[in-house]
C-alpha positions in Angstrom: 33.4 -6.7 -11.4 31.5 -5.1 -14.3 32.3 -1.3 -14.0 29.3 -0.2 -14.5 27.9 -2.9 -11.8 30.5 -1.6 -9.5 29.1 1.9 -10.0 25.5 1.0 -9.2 26.6 -0.6 -6.3 28.6 2.4 -4.9 25.8 4.8 -5.6 23.2 2.9 -3.9 25.5 2.7 -1.1 25.9 6.3 -0.7 21.9 6.7 -1.3 21.4 4.5 1.5 24.2 5.9 3.9 23.2 9.3 3.1 19.6 9.1 3.8 20.0 10.5 7.5 21.9 13.8 6.4 19.8 14.7 2.9 17.1 16.5 2.5 14.0 14.1 2.6 12.4 15.7 -0.4 13.7 16.1 -3.6 15.7 19.3 -4.3 15.3 19.4 -7.6 12.5 20.9 -9.6 10.6 20.0 -13.1 12.7 22.4 -15.1 15.9 21.2 -13.9 15.1 17.5 -14.3 13.9 18.1 -17.8 17.1 19.9 -18.3 18.8 16.7 -17.6 16.6 14.2 -19.1 14.4 15.5 -21.8 16.9 15.1 -24.5 17.3 13.5 -27.9 17.2 9.6 -28.7 20.8 9.4 -29.1 21.9 8.1 -32.7 24.9 6.1 -31.1 25.3 4.6 -27.9 27.2 5.1 -24.7 29.6 2.7 -22.7 27.2 1.1 -19.8 29.4 2.7 -17.1 28.9 6.1 -18.6 24.8 5.8 -18.5 25.1 4.6 -14.9 27.4 7.4 -13.8 25.2 9.9 -15.5 21.9 8.4 -13.9 23.3 8.5 -10.6 24.8 12.2 -10.9 21.7 13.7 -12.5 18.7 11.9 -10.9 19.7 12.0 -7.1 18.5 15.3 -6.7 15.2 14.6 -8.0 14.3 11.4 -5.6 12.5 11.7 -2.4 14.1 9.8 0.6 11.2 7.8 0.9 13.5 5.1 2.4 14.3 7.7 5.1 12.7 7.1 8.6 11.8 10.9 8.3 9.3 9.9 5.5 5.7 10.1 6.8 3.7 11.6 3.6 2.4 8.2 2.2 2.3 4.6 3.6 5.5 3.4 2.0 8.1 1.1 3.7 12.4 1.6 3.7 13.6 -1.6 2.2 14.8 -3.9 4.9 18.1 -4.8 4.0 17.6 -8.3 3.0 14.4 -7.5 1.1 16.5 -4.9 -0.7 19.3 -7.4 -1.3 17.3 -10.1 -2.6 15.3 -7.6 -4.5 18.8 -6.9 -6.4 19.2 -10.8 -6.7 16.0 -11.1 -8.5 16.8 -8.6 -11.4 20.4 -10.2 -11.7 18.7 -13.7 -11.6 16.4 -12.3 -14.3 14.0 -15.2 -13.8 10.4 -15.2 -15.5 8.6 -16.5 -12.4 5.3 -17.5 -13.9 5.6 -21.3 -14.2 7.6 -23.6 -12.0 9.5 -25.0 -15.4 10.8 -21.7 -16.1 12.2 -20.7 -12.7 11.9 -23.6 -10.5 13.7 -22.1 -7.5 11.2 -18.9 -7.6 8.2 -20.9 -7.7 9.6 -23.1 -4.6 10.4 -19.5 -2.9 6.8 -18.0 -3.6 5.2 -21.0 -2.4 6.9 -20.7 0.9 6.6 -17.1 1.4 2.5 -17.1 0.4 2.5 -20.0 3.3 4.4 -18.0 5.7 2.1 -14.7 5.2 -1.0 -16.6 5.7 0.3 -17.9 8.8 1.9 -14.2 10.2 -1.5 -12.7 9.7 -3.7 -15.6 10.7 -5.8 -16.3 7.6 -7.0 -19.4 6.6 -4.5 -21.7 6.0 -6.2 -23.2 2.9 -6.5 -20.1 0.9 -4.8 -19.5 -2.2 -2.6 -16.6 -2.4 -0.9 -14.4 -5.3 2.1 -12.0 -5.4 0.8 -9.3 -7.6 2.8 -5.9 -8.5 0.8 -4.0 -6.1 -2.1 -3.7 -3.9 -3.9 -2.4 -7.2 -3.5 -5.5 -8.8 -4.0 -7.6 -5.6 -7.7 -6.0 -5.5 -8.7 -7.0 -9.1 -7.0 -10.4 -8.4 -9.2 -10.9 -5.6 -12.7 -9.3 -7.2 -12.2 -11.1 -10.4 -12.2 -14.6 -8.2 -15.4 -12.8 -6.2 -17.0 -11.9 -9.9 -16.4 -15.6 -11.0 -17.6 -17.0 -8.4 -20.9 -14.5 -7.6 -21.8 -15.2 -11.4 -21.4 -19.0 -11.3 -23.5 -19.2 -8.3 -26.5 -18.4 -10.5 -25.3 -20.2 -13.6 -23.3 -17.9 -15.8 -19.7 -18.7 -16.7 -18.2 -15.0 -16.7 -14.8 -16.5 -18.1 -16.3 -17.7 -21.1 -19.2 -15.6 -21.9 -17.9 -12.2 -20.5 -20.4 -9.7 -18.8 -22.8 -8.9 -21.6 -26.4 -10.1 -20.8 -24.5 -11.3 -17.1 -26.7 -10.7 -14.2 -26.1 -7.4 -12.7 -23.3 -7.0 -9.7 -23.0 -3.9 -7.4 -20.3 -3.0 -5.0 -20.9 -1.9 -1.7 -18.1 0.0 0.0 -16.9 2.8 2.2 -17.2 6.3 1.7 -13.7 6.1 2.9 -12.2 3.4 0.5 -9.1 3.9 -1.5 -9.5 5.1 -5.4 -7.9 1.8 -6.4 -11.1 -0.2 -5.3 -12.9 2.1 -7.9 -10.0 1.2 -10.5 -10.5 -2.4 -10.1 -14.3 -2.4 -10.5 -13.4 -0.4 -13.8 -10.8 -3.1 -15.0 -13.5 -6.0 -14.3 -15.8 -4.5 -16.6 -18.3 -4.1 -13.5 -18.2 -0.1 -14.1 -17.8 2.7 -11.4 -21.6 3.0 -11.6 -21.9 -0.1 -9.8 -20.4 1.0 -6.8 -22.6 2.2 -3.7 -21.1 3.9 -1.0 -22.0 3.2 2.6 -21.9 6.0 4.9 -19.1 6.0 7.8 -19.6 7.2 11.0 -17.2 9.7 13.0 -14.5 7.1 13.4 -14.8 6.3 9.9 -16.0 2.9 9.9 -19.2 1.3 8.2 -22.0 1.1 10.8 -24.0 -2.1 11.0 -27.3 -0.2 10.4 -25.7 1.2 7.0 -24.9 -2.0 5.6 -28.2 -3.7 6.9 -30.0 -1.0 5.1 -28.2 -1.5 1.7 -28.8 -5.1 2.4 -32.2 -4.8 2.3 -32.1 -4.9 -1.4 -31.0 -8.3 -2.4 -32.0 -8.1 -6.2 -28.1 -7.8 -7.5 -25.2 -10.0 -6.6 -23.0 -8.2 -4.4 -19.7 -7.6 -3.5 -18.8 -5.9 0.1 -15.3 -4.2 0.2 -14.1 -3.1 3.7 -11.1 -1.2 5.0 -8.4 -3.1 7.3 -7.4 0.5 8.2 -8.2 3.3 5.9 -5.8 5.8 4.2 -6.3 8.5 6.5 -6.9 7.8 10.0 -6.1 4.2 10.0 -10.1 2.9 11.0 -10.8 -0.9 10.6 -14.4 -1.4 9.9 -16.3 -4.0 12.4 -15.8 -7.3 10.9 -17.1 -9.2 13.2 -20.6 -8.0 12.8 -20.5 -6.9 9.5 -19.2 -9.9 7.4 -22.0 -12.2 9.0 -24.6 -9.8 7.8 -23.1 -9.6 4.5 -22.6 -13.5 4.1 -26.6 -14.2 5.2 -27.3 -12.0 2.3 -25.1 -13.8 -0.2 -22.6 -11.3 -0.5 -18.8 -11.7 -1.3 -16.6 -9.7 1.3 -12.8 -8.5 0.3 -11.1 -6.7 2.6 -8.7 -3.9 1.4 -6.1 -4.3 3.9 -3.3 -2.7 2.2 -0.9 -1.8 5.4 -3.4 -2.3 8.0 -3.6 -6.3 7.6 0.0 -6.5 8.9 -1.7 -5.4 12.4 -2.7 -9.1 12.9 1.0 -9.8 13.6 1.0 -7.6 16.8 -0.8 -8.7 19.9 -1.0 -5.3 21.1 -3.5 -3.9 18.0 -5.0 -7.1 16.3 -7.9 -6.8 18.3 -8.9 -3.8 15.9 -9.2 -6.5 13.1 -11.1 -8.9 15.0 -13.0 -10.8 12.7 -11.3 -9.9 9.6 -10.6 -13.5 9.0 -14.1 -14.5 8.4 -13.9 -12.4 4.8 -13.6 -14.2 1.3 -10.7 -12.1 0.0 -7.6 -10.1 1.3 -5.7 -7.5 -0.2 -2.2 -6.0 1.2 1.1 -4.7 0.4 4.7 -6.0 0.7 6.1 -2.5 0.3 4.5 -1.1 3.2 4.4 -2.4 6.5 6.5 -5.4 5.5 9.2 -3.0 4.2 10.1 -4.9 0.9 10.9 -2.8 -2.2 8.1 -1.7 -4.5 6.4 -4.1 -6.8 4.9 -6.5 -4.2 1.0 -6.9 -3.5 -0.3 -9.9 -2.3 -3.7 -11.6 -2.7 -5.3 -14.0 -0.6 -8.4 -16.0 -1.5 -10.5 -18.4 0.4 -12.4 -20.1 -2.7 -8.9 -21.5 -4.5 -11.3 -22.9 -7.1 -12.7 -19.4 -8.1 -9.6 -17.9 -7.5 -7.9 -20.1 -10.4 -10.7 -20.2 -12.8 -10.4 -16.4 -12.7 -6.7 -16.4 -13.5 -5.2 -19.6 -15.1 -4.8 -19.8 -18.9 -3.1 -22.4 -20.8 -1.2 -22.8 -24.3 0.5 -25.6 -26.2 4.3 -24.2 -25.3 3.4 -23.9 -21.8 4.3 -27.2 -19.7 1.9 -27.2 -16.8 3.5 -28.3 -13.3 2.0 -31.6 -11.7 3.2 -31.2 -8.2 4.7 -28.0 -8.2 2.7 -24.6 -8.1 2.6 -22.7 -11.2 2.4 -18.8 -9.9 0.5 -18.1 -13.2 -2.5 -19.7 -12.3 -3.2 -17.3 -9.6 -1.8 -14.1 -11.0 -2.7 -11.8 -13.8 0.5 -11.6 -15.6 2.8 -14.0 -17.6 5.9 -12.4 -17.6 6.6 -11.4 -14.1 9.5 -10.7 -11.4 9.9 -13.3 -8.6 8.5 -10.7 -6.3 7.8 -13.2 -3.7 11.6 -13.5 -3.3 12.0 -10.1 -1.3 9.0 -11.1 1.1 10.8 -14.5 1.9 13.7 -12.3 2.7 12.1 -10.2 5.0 10.2 -12.8 6.7 13.6 -14.6 7.2 15.4 -11.6 8.8 12.3 -10.2 10.9 10.4 -13.3 12.0 7.2 -13.3 13.7 8.5 -11.5 16.6 10.3 -9.1 14.3 7.2 -7.9 12.3 5.0 -7.3 15.9 8.0 -5.2 17.0 8.2 -3.2 13.8 4.3 -2.7 13.8 4.3 -1.8 17.4 7.2 0.4 17.0 5.6 2.7 13.7 2.3 2.9 15.9 3.9 4.4 19.1 6.0 6.5 16.6 3.1 8.0 14.8 1.1 8.9 18.2 4.2 10.7 19.4 4.5 12.8 16.4 0.8 13.7 16.5 0.6 14.3 19.7 4.0 16.3 19.7 3.1 18.6 16.5 -0.3 18.9 17.5 0.7 20.6 20.9 2.1 23.3 19.0 0.6 26.7 18.8 -1.2 27.0 15.4 -1.5 23.1 15.1 -4.7 20.9 15.9 -4.9 17.2 15.9 -7.9 16.2 13.4 -7.5 12.6 14.0 -5.3 10.5 16.9 -3.8 7.4 15.4 -5.4 4.1 16.4 -2.5 2.3 14.2 0.2 4.3 12.5 -2.0 6.8 10.7 -3.0 10.4 12.3 -4.4 13.7 11.1 -3.1 17.2 11.9 -4.3 20.6 10.7 -2.8 24.3 10.9 -4.6 27.4 11.5 -4.7 31.1 12.5 -7.2 32.2 14.9 -10.1 34.1 13.2 -9.4 32.7 10.0 -12.1 31.0 7.9 -12.0 27.1 7.2 -11.1 28.2 3.7 -8.1 30.1 4.5 -6.8 27.5 7.1 -7.5 24.8 4.7 -4.8 26.9 2.4 -2.9 27.3 5.6 -2.5 24.3 6.1 -0.9 23.0 2.6 1.1 26.2 2.9 2.8 25.0 6.4 3.0 21.4 5.0 5.0 22.8 2.1 7.2 24.6 4.6 7.8 21.9 6.8 8.9 19.7 3.6 11.2 22.7 2.4 13.3 22.3 5.4 14.5 18.9 4.4 13.8 17.4 8.1 10.6 15.5 7.3 8.3 14.9 4.6 4.6 14.7 5.1 1.7 15.0 2.6 -1.9 16.5 2.4 -5.4 15.2 2.3 -8.9 16.0 2.9 -10.8 14.6 5.4 -14.6 15.5 6.1 -14.2 18.3 3.5 -11.2 19.6 5.3 -7.7 19.8 4.6 -5.2 18.1 7.1 -1.9 16.9 7.0 -1.6 13.1 7.0 1.3 11.5 9.3 2.0 7.9 8.2 4.8 5.8 9.8 5.6 2.3 8.4 9.3 2.4 8.1 11.5 0.0 9.7 14.3 3.0 10.1 12.4 5.6 12.1 13.7 6.3 15.1 13.0 8.3 18.1 15.7 10.9 16.9 13.7 10.7 13.5 10.5 11.6 15.6 11.9 14.4 17.4 13.7 16.1 14.2 10.1 16.2 12.9 8.6 17.6 15.6 11.4 20.2 15.9 11.0 21.2 12.0 7.4 21.6 12.5 7.8 23.9 15.3 10.4 26.1 14.0 8.3 26.6 10.7 5.0 27.5 12.9 7.1 30.0 14.9 8.1 31.3 11.5 4.6 31.9 10.1 3.1 33.5 13.3 6.4 35.8 13.7 6.0 37.0 9.9 2.0 37.4 11.1 3.3 39.7 13.8 5.6 41.5 11.5 2.9 42.4 9.0 
């Protein structure tokens, strides 16, 4: 074996096997990392073996153990064994998976993976799909199709004539939307000022009354973006009520299902997404609940014609496929890795029942974490999980809300510093909170107990310090 590849394999194996025992959070600080890596560009090269050894030795302390079952900070999966191994093969094969002619096997594997995803999520089987770099680009791809379809409906060809002088488009969306929606709207030239926020109720959902009021103005073309699990509390909008209202007003409905869309695979939780199949487009991430490595978003679009028209291009040196599927007809990239292959591997490993079990297990562990930490002195449950997201807050009796905001952030940092678990902070309804997110296939009952114990120890120490003062 090539020595550098052998070193990389050993380094990767050591990393995976050490996840249970290492600190979940990175232990190296910014100054340490800059000391290691911020060096002059070398005049002379080094051996591949030397380069890989240095990377392994100097980078590992600056890496979070986000593949660990005790990482709850953001919605990040842990890389299923089959998906990780398939991703290694993708890099090794080094195919440009843009055209069937450039990589025949990649095209057919991605075609199958896309059909499986639609079946797993019970979305329209005749919809088109694209494997993108992440949910950000899945949003952009879907909303590009929406832009094309809406403007074509009033006689404007945006692909040929652009947006100068085009009829105005507005974007209705939740006040709990993810920032990637704003970026997609900016990338598409529609502009952030076109966004109109819909106020959510106490459960974080857009109400029919709020949408009805917004739809009363029918002077502009409309996109409506709804949440299939928002990032803070996993709230799902009432799709069965909202989508028909939007369609009656001529709007295109897009779903941000970055992680929540996979709850469709669970018989226990799919009722929370009832009616989501009525939408016009959907975006999700493979590297969240499906647990494939990063660089994998998925766009699904009901209107195949609009999707293809918004993405496709041609050149004299490109030989289009006839019977086969060319990925570049559906994606915003020409140079792209075969990111659908790890999805194919993950679905082969898990099967429908395995995805369902993973979703159900993560939801149960999230509830255990929120309830367990929330029962500790000084802790408060802000939002109990409906899926796999929950919120907690920490505070001292008699302190102001602002003081307890700072106390919450300080407590999160101290829990993370134990190395036993890793959480992130967020702002919900104007107050700081600790976000609990569980999507990792590696998370176990023991991981949950370790996280609760770490929080208990930190809170006990903090209140002991108060008494000493």
